[in-house]
C-alpha positions in Angstrom: 79.8 133.3 -90.4 77.0 133.2 -87.9 75.3 136.3 -86.6 73.0 135.9 -83.4 70.4 138.3 -82.1 68.6 137.8 -79.0 65.2 139.1 -77.8 62.4 139.2 -75.4 64.0 139.4 -71.9 62.2 141.4 -69.4 61.1 141.5 -65.7 58.7 139.0 -64.3 57.2 138.0 -60.8 58.6 134.5 -59.5 56.3 131.9 -60.9 56.0 133.7 -64.0 57.1 133.2 -67.6 59.2 134.6 -70.3 60.4 133.6 -74.0 63.2 134.9 -75.3 64.1 134.4 -79.3 67.3 134.3 -81.1 67.3 134.9 -84.9 70.5 133.6 -86.4 71.9 134.8 -89.7 74.6 133.6 -92.2 73.7 129.7 -92.3 71.0 127.5 -93.2 68.7 125.4 -91.0 70.9 122.6 -90.8 73.8 120.9 -88.9 74.1 123.3 -86.3 73.9 123.4 -82.4 72.0 125.9 -81.1 72.0 127.0 -77.1 71.4 129.3 -74.4 73.5 130.2 -72.0 73.3 132.5 -68.9 75.5 134.7 -66.4 74.1 135.6 -63.2 75.7 138.5 -61.6 79.1 137.5 -59.8 78.7 134.1 -61.3 80.2 132.1 -64.4 78.3 131.6 -67.4 76.6 128.2 -67.6 74.6 126.1 -70.0 71.0 126.3 -69.9 69.9 124.3 -73.0 70.8 123.0 -76.6 69.0 121.9 -79.7 70.5 120.0 -82.7 69.2 122.1 -85.9 68.8 118.9 -87.7 66.2 117.2 -85.9 63.6 118.9 -83.7 62.9 116.3 -81.4 63.5 115.9 -77.4 66.2 113.5 -78.2 68.0 116.3 -79.8 67.9 118.6 -76.7 69.7 118.9 -73.5 68.8 120.8 -70.3 70.6 122.1 -67.2 69.3 120.3 -64.3 68.3 123.7 -62.5 65.8 124.3 -65.6 64.5 120.9 -66.7 60.5 121.0 -66.6 60.6 124.7 -66.5 62.3 125.9 -69.9 61.7 124.4 -73.2 64.1 125.0 -76.3 62.8 125.1 -79.6 63.6 126.0 -83.2 61.2 127.8 -85.5 60.0 125.7 -88.6 60.4 128.4 -91.1 62.6 131.0 -89.8 66.3 130.9 -88.5 65.4 131.1 -85.0 65.5 129.2 -81.7 63.2 129.9 -78.6 63.5 129.4 -75.0 60.4 129.1 -73.2 60.8 129.8 -69.4 58.0 128.8 -66.8 57.5 129.0 -63.4 60.6 131.4 -63.4 62.8 131.8 -60.0 65.2 134.5 -58.7 67.9 132.0 -59.4 67.2 132.4 -62.9 68.1 136.1 -63.1 70.8 136.8 -65.5 72.0 137.8 -69.0 70.6 134.8 -71.6 73.2 134.4 -74.5 72.3 132.7 -77.6 75.2 130.6 -79.0 75.9 128.4 -82.0 78.5 125.9 -83.0 78.6 124.6 -86.4 78.0 120.9 -87.1 76.6 118.3 -84.4 76.0 118.9 -80.7 78.5 117.4 -78.3 76.0 116.0 -76.2 79.0 115.0 -73.7 80.2 118.3 -71.7 77.3 120.2 -74.1 77.4 123.0 -71.7 81.3 123.8 -72.3 80.8 127.3 -73.5 84.5 127.0 -75.4 82.8 124.7 -78.2 80.4 127.3 -79.3 81.9 129.8 -81.8 79.3 132.3 -82.2 77.4 134.3 -79.4 74.9 136.9 -79.3 74.8 140.2 -77.4 72.6 138.9 -74.5 69.3 139.7 -73.3 68.6 140.5 -69.5 66.2 138.7 -67.5 64.8 139.7 -64.0 62.7 137.7 -61.7 61.4 139.5 -58.4 60.7 137.5 -55.6 
């Protein structure tokens, strides 16, 4: 069983930055796919970024086109944590951000398919004012 707890959401003006965190418990820092999803008001949940825990390199990360170059997903070296650094935030980034985990390798094709992820956090709210 994997338990995920997000933190760090908040409100920021357009162009600003936020960092959100997800602390995981119930697993070891190996062979697990960790990701961030978001749900905007009135819209379906969408994938934002994923990282494979086994290798903390760019080749083991994926980003949605809408956030490439602005968001960075990373994993804590000594903690069971995954982070999402969000820069140059836009009003379209508004939503509830969820941490997700899937034991094993990341599925690089169709990585944003939420059904692949077995574990979810409770979500943290991000608001961007224009």
